[in-house]
Short mmCIF file of the C-alpha atoms (twelve columns), coordinates in Angstrom:
data_MODEL
# 
_entry.id   MODEL 
# 
loop_
_atom_site.group_PDB 
_atom_site.id 
_atom_site.type_symbol 
_atom_site.label_atom_id 
_atom_site.label_alt_id 
_atom_site.label_comp_id 
_atom_site.label_asym_id 
_atom_site.label_seq_id 
_atom_site.Cartn_x 
_atom_site.Cartn_y 
_atom_site.Cartn_z 
_atom_site.pdbx_PDB_model_num 
ATOM 1   C CA . UNK A 1   99.482  55.056 49.303 1 
ATOM 2   C CA . UNK A 2   95.981  53.941 51.199 1 
ATOM 3   C CA . UNK A 3   93.013  55.814 50.758 1 
ATOM 4   C CA . UNK A 4   91.148  57.474 54.227 1 
ATOM 5   C CA . UNK A 5   89.028  54.295 54.485 1 
ATOM 6   C CA . UNK A 6   92.109  51.890 55.070 1 
ATOM 7   C CA . UNK A 7   94.210  52.108 58.479 1 
ATOM 8   C CA . UNK A 8   97.824  51.706 58.518 1 
ATOM 9   C CA . UNK A 9   98.850  48.408 60.656 1 
ATOM 10  C CA . UNK A 10  101.550 49.119 62.864 1 
ATOM 11  C CA . UNK A 11  103.056 45.985 64.881 1 
ATOM 12  C CA . UNK A 12  103.841 46.254 68.486 1 
ATOM 13  C CA . UNK A 13  104.418 44.183 71.717 1 
ATOM 14  C CA . UNK A 14  101.652 44.516 74.378 1 
ATOM 15  C CA . UNK A 15  102.283 42.512 77.372 1 
ATOM 16  C CA . UNK A 16  104.871 40.290 75.868 1 
ATOM 17  C CA . UNK A 17  102.565 39.552 72.911 1 
ATOM 18  C CA . UNK A 18  103.240 40.690 69.341 1 
ATOM 19  C CA . UNK A 19  100.112 42.317 68.074 1 
ATOM 20  C CA . UNK A 20  99.005  44.913 65.422 1 
ATOM 21  C CA . UNK A 21  96.984  48.346 66.438 1 
ATOM 22  C CA . UNK A 22  95.732  50.184 63.437 1 
ATOM 23  C CA . UNK A 23  96.911  53.937 63.233 1 
ATOM 24  C CA . UNK A 24  94.399  56.595 62.137 1 
ATOM 25  C CA . UNK A 25  94.784  58.781 59.060 1 
ATOM 26  C CA . UNK A 26  93.040  62.206 59.742 1 
ATOM 27  C CA . UNK A 27  92.736  64.016 62.846 1 
ATOM 28  C CA . UNK A 28  89.105  63.620 64.356 1 
ATOM 29  C CA . UNK A 29  86.904  61.150 65.882 1 
ATOM 30  C CA . UNK A 30  86.997  57.211 64.704 1 
ATOM 31  C CA . UNK A 31  84.870  55.081 67.278 1 
ATOM 32  C CA . UNK A 32  85.422  52.326 64.702 1 
ATOM 33  C CA . UNK A 33  89.232  52.541 64.927 1 
ATOM 34  C CA . UNK A 34  89.208  52.466 69.095 1 
ATOM 35  C CA . UNK A 35  87.007  49.549 68.950 1 
ATOM 36  C CA . UNK A 36  89.055  47.787 66.460 1 
ATOM 37  C CA . UNK A 37  92.342  48.618 68.326 1 
ATOM 38  C CA . UNK A 38  90.603  47.515 71.677 1 
ATOM 39  C CA . UNK A 39  89.981  44.019 70.293 1 
ATOM 40  C CA . UNK A 40  93.227  43.692 68.893 1 
ATOM 41  C CA . UNK A 41  95.064  44.443 72.098 1 
ATOM 42  C CA . UNK A 42  92.338  42.128 73.755 1 
ATOM 43  C CA . UNK A 43  93.389  39.380 71.219 1 
ATOM 44  C CA . UNK A 44  89.705  38.856 70.344 1 
ATOM 45  C CA . UNK A 45  90.431  39.962 66.424 1 
ATOM 46  C CA . UNK A 46  93.484  39.823 64.483 1 
ATOM 47  C CA . UNK A 47  95.209  41.219 61.606 1 
ATOM 48  C CA . UNK A 48  97.123  39.186 59.331 1 
ATOM 49  C CA . UNK A 49  100.896 39.132 59.573 1 
ATOM 50  C CA . UNK A 50  100.961 40.397 55.854 1 
ATOM 51  C CA . UNK A 51  98.818  43.059 55.946 1 
ATOM 52  C CA . UNK A 52  100.506 46.678 55.656 1 
ATOM 53  C CA . UNK A 53  97.179  48.407 55.478 1 
ATOM 54  C CA . UNK A 54  93.619  47.696 56.857 1 
ATOM 55  C CA . UNK A 55  90.508  48.749 54.753 1 
ATOM 56  C CA . UNK A 56  87.466  50.229 56.852 1 
ATOM 57  C CA . UNK A 57  85.253  47.347 55.459 1 
ATOM 58  C CA . UNK A 58  87.648  44.670 56.708 1 
ATOM 59  C CA . UNK A 59  87.444  46.058 60.154 1 
ATOM 60  C CA . UNK A 60  84.072  46.380 60.219 1 
ATOM 61  C CA . UNK A 61  83.585  42.759 59.046 1 
ATOM 62  C CA . UNK A 62  85.935  41.907 61.842 1 
ATOM 63  C CA . UNK A 63  84.082  43.576 64.584 1 
ATOM 64  C CA . UNK A 64  80.567  42.305 63.434 1 
ATOM 65  C CA . UNK A 65  82.114  38.606 63.831 1 
ATOM 66  C CA . UNK A 66  82.785  39.516 66.982 1 
ATOM 67  C CA . UNK A 67  79.341  40.810 67.871 1 
ATOM 68  C CA . UNK A 68  78.129  37.615 66.167 1 
ATOM 69  C CA . UNK A 69  80.063  35.461 68.429 1 
ATOM 70  C CA . UNK A 70  79.131  37.584 71.545 1 
ATOM 71  C CA . UNK A 71  75.340  37.171 70.494 1 
ATOM 72  C CA . UNK A 72  75.711  33.269 69.888 1 
ATOM 73  C CA . UNK A 73  77.260  32.961 73.457 1 
ATOM 74  C CA . UNK A 74  73.638  34.973 74.691 1 
ATOM 75  C CA . UNK A 75  71.594  32.417 72.712 1 
ATOM 76  C CA . UNK A 76  69.029  32.649 76.047 1 
ATOM 77  C CA . UNK A 77  68.441  36.155 75.443 1 
ATOM 78  C CA . UNK A 78  65.762  36.721 73.327 1 
ATOM 79  C CA . UNK A 79  66.832  40.106 72.515 1 
ATOM 80  C CA . UNK A 80  70.556  39.121 71.570 1 
ATOM 81  C CA . UNK A 81  69.561  38.839 68.075 1 
ATOM 82  C CA . UNK A 82  67.502  42.414 67.691 1 
ATOM 83  C CA . UNK A 83  70.520  43.373 69.255 1 
ATOM 84  C CA . UNK A 84  72.981  42.377 66.967 1 
ATOM 85  C CA . UNK A 85  70.939  43.500 64.295 1 
ATOM 86  C CA . UNK A 86  70.382  46.967 65.520 1 
ATOM 87  C CA . UNK A 87  74.273  47.619 65.979 1 
ATOM 88  C CA . UNK A 88  75.302  46.113 62.496 1 
ATOM 89  C CA . UNK A 89  72.833  48.987 61.162 1 
ATOM 90  C CA . UNK A 90  75.158  51.487 63.440 1 
ATOM 91  C CA . UNK A 91  78.853  50.048 62.665 1 
ATOM 92  C CA . UNK A 92  79.411  51.624 59.564 1 
ATOM 93  C CA . UNK A 93  78.516  55.186 61.204 1 
ATOM 94  C CA . UNK A 94  81.375  54.567 63.590 1 
ATOM 95  C CA . UNK A 95  84.049  55.419 61.019 1 
ATOM 96  C CA . UNK A 96  82.858  59.230 61.465 1 
ATOM 97  C CA . UNK A 97  82.196  59.686 64.931 1 
ATOM 98  C CA . UNK A 98  79.513  59.208 67.576 1 
ATOM 99  C CA . UNK A 99  77.020  61.690 69.043 1 
ATOM 100 C CA . UNK A 100 77.023  60.959 72.632 1 
ATOM 101 C CA . UNK A 101 75.927  62.546 75.389 1 
ATOM 102 C CA . UNK A 102 77.791  62.632 78.471 1 
ATOM 103 C CA . UNK A 103 76.308  63.012 82.277 1 
ATOM 104 C CA . UNK A 104 78.648  64.681 85.003 1 
ATOM 105 C CA . UNK A 105 78.066  62.309 87.458 1 
ATOM 106 C CA . UNK A 106 80.838  60.010 86.879 1 
ATOM 107 C CA . UNK A 107 83.392  59.241 84.050 1 
ATOM 108 C CA . UNK A 108 81.137  56.180 83.120 1 
ATOM 109 C CA . UNK A 109 77.839  58.063 82.695 1 
ATOM 110 C CA . UNK A 110 76.455  58.472 78.930 1 
ATOM 111 C CA . UNK A 111 73.098  58.641 78.042 1 
ATOM 112 C CA . UNK A 112 72.330  55.394 76.344 1 
ATOM 113 C CA . UNK A 113 71.769  55.245 72.693 1 
ATOM 114 C CA . UNK A 114 71.664  52.559 70.071 1 
ATOM 115 C CA . UNK A 115 75.208  54.004 68.878 1 
ATOM 116 C CA . UNK A 116 76.602  52.894 72.368 1 
ATOM 117 C CA . UNK A 117 75.166  49.807 72.436 1 
ATOM 118 C CA . UNK A 118 78.070  48.223 70.283 1 
ATOM 119 C CA . UNK A 119 80.352  48.700 73.582 1 
ATOM 120 C CA . UNK A 120 78.041  47.155 75.752 1 
ATOM 121 C CA . UNK A 121 77.653  44.118 73.570 1 
ATOM 122 C CA . UNK A 122 81.495  43.571 73.005 1 
ATOM 123 C CA . UNK A 123 82.080  44.267 76.821 1 
ATOM 124 C CA . UNK A 124 83.989  47.806 76.260 1 
ATOM 125 C CA . UNK A 125 84.264  50.322 79.033 1 
ATOM 126 C CA . UNK A 126 83.575  53.813 77.218 1 
ATOM 127 C CA . UNK A 127 85.142  56.403 79.574 1 
ATOM 128 C CA . UNK A 128 84.865  60.553 79.409 1 
ATOM 129 C CA . UNK A 129 86.788  63.274 81.012 1 
ATOM 130 C CA . UNK A 130 84.319  65.769 81.018 1 
ATOM 131 C CA . UNK A 131 84.019  66.267 85.212 1 
ATOM 132 C CA . UNK A 132 84.246  69.519 87.150 1 
ATOM 133 C CA . UNK A 133 87.214  69.910 89.006 1 
ATOM 134 C CA . UNK A 134 86.737  69.381 92.815 1 
ATOM 135 C CA . UNK A 135 90.789  68.684 93.450 1 
ATOM 136 C CA . UNK A 136 91.343  72.613 93.936 1 
ATOM 137 C CA . UNK A 137 89.475  72.871 97.054 1 
ATOM 138 C CA . UNK A 138 88.474  76.270 96.181 1 
ATOM 139 C CA . UNK A 139 84.436  77.000 96.138 1 
ATOM 140 C CA . UNK A 140 83.790  77.521 92.274 1 
ATOM 141 C CA . UNK A 141 84.976  73.750 91.876 1 
ATOM 142 C CA . UNK A 142 82.570  72.659 94.530 1 
ATOM 143 C CA . UNK A 143 79.866  74.763 93.090 1 
ATOM 144 C CA . UNK A 144 80.405  73.699 89.914 1 
ATOM 145 C CA . UNK A 145 80.339  70.108 90.937 1 
ATOM 146 C CA . UNK A 146 76.919  70.474 92.721 1 
ATOM 147 C CA . UNK A 147 75.371  72.120 90.181 1 
ATOM 148 C CA . UNK A 148 76.197  69.770 87.009 1 
ATOM 149 C CA . UNK A 149 76.068  66.326 88.938 1 
ATOM 150 C CA . UNK A 150 73.276  64.208 87.560 1 
ATOM 151 C CA . UNK A 151 73.076  66.330 84.673 1 
ATOM 152 C CA . UNK A 152 73.936  65.385 81.035 1 
ATOM 153 C CA . UNK A 153 75.593  67.616 78.566 1 
ATOM 154 C CA . UNK A 154 72.188  68.409 76.599 1 
ATOM 155 C CA . UNK A 155 70.252  69.246 79.748 1 
ATOM 156 C CA . UNK A 156 73.439  71.629 81.021 1 
ATOM 157 C CA . UNK A 157 73.426  73.386 77.512 1 
ATOM 158 C CA . UNK A 158 69.469  73.565 78.194 1 
ATOM 159 C CA . UNK A 159 69.879  75.274 81.602 1 
ATOM 160 C CA . UNK A 160 72.375  77.488 80.223 1 
ATOM 161 C CA . UNK A 161 70.119  78.576 77.548 1 
ATOM 162 C CA . UNK A 162 67.220  79.194 79.695 1 
ATOM 163 C CA . UNK A 163 69.899  81.063 82.134 1 
ATOM 164 C CA . UNK A 164 70.731  83.189 79.418 1 
ATOM 165 C CA . UNK A 165 67.596  84.044 78.226 1 
ATOM 166 C CA . UNK A 166 66.337  85.155 81.967 1 
ATOM 167 C CA . UNK A 167 69.216  87.293 82.012 1 
ATOM 168 C CA . UNK A 168 68.353  88.936 78.394 1 
ATOM 169 C CA . UNK A 169 64.644  89.766 79.936 1 
ATOM 170 C CA . UNK A 170 66.108  91.249 82.950 1 
ATOM 171 C CA . UNK A 171 68.644  93.277 81.242 1 
ATOM 172 C CA . UNK A 172 71.832  91.595 83.273 1 
ATOM 173 C CA . UNK A 173 74.608  90.465 81.737 1 
ATOM 174 C CA . UNK A 174 75.952  88.291 84.068 1 
ATOM 175 C CA . UNK A 175 79.318  89.422 84.239 1 
ATOM 176 C CA . UNK A 176 79.789  90.323 87.863 1 
ATOM 177 C CA . UNK A 177 80.531  86.362 88.085 1 
ATOM 178 C CA . UNK A 178 77.741  85.668 90.468 1 
ATOM 179 C CA . UNK A 179 74.605  82.899 90.004 1 
ATOM 180 C CA . UNK A 180 74.424  80.442 87.770 1 
ATOM 181 C CA . UNK A 181 76.352  81.499 84.610 1 
ATOM 182 C CA . UNK A 182 80.142  81.457 86.128 1 
ATOM 183 C CA . UNK A 183 80.480  78.143 87.248 1 
ATOM 184 C CA . UNK A 184 78.789  77.239 84.263 1 
ATOM 185 C CA . UNK A 185 80.232  79.090 81.540 1 
ATOM 186 C CA . UNK A 186 81.364  76.588 78.529 1 
ATOM 187 C CA . UNK A 187 85.086  77.552 79.579 1 
ATOM 188 C CA . UNK A 188 85.177  76.769 83.457 1 
ATOM 189 C CA . UNK A 189 83.091  73.231 82.862 1 
ATOM 190 C CA . UNK A 190 83.725  71.939 79.385 1 
# 
């Protein structure tokens, strides 16, 4: 049996081509696995046909090689080598998850961090689904969208804290559904 730092290899047919994908051992975030599977499906990395499990270290090495190839193609960029070095320090952290700060403007909008640089360098689109639902046509959805559009998750949490502090000071509980609290409650938006 493989330990939790090795992923089971599964062979599939993807767009008429036989390829490997890596299966998650435990529930939870694993951006390393997501990046690896994206590169496998794109045919940019491969897992030897005889392998039943792929160690996280081996996957990290395959991804690092792709990063070096990408940087080599952009030799004209003075920052390419520095970017690769920065991303290489982040790669091992991808096994346990990423701290991302989504922005509510679009599904591709994130606060840029060093950790997200790997997706840019490899040409992988990172998407999120944290958008207010405006499809219902009701006023609450539209009001929520107008309140959060352009804000990041962290900015929204700061506004929630400010609002709750103001309510506490005024002696109100905000339970009437009016004002900022109703459309910005964690349940309604997040």
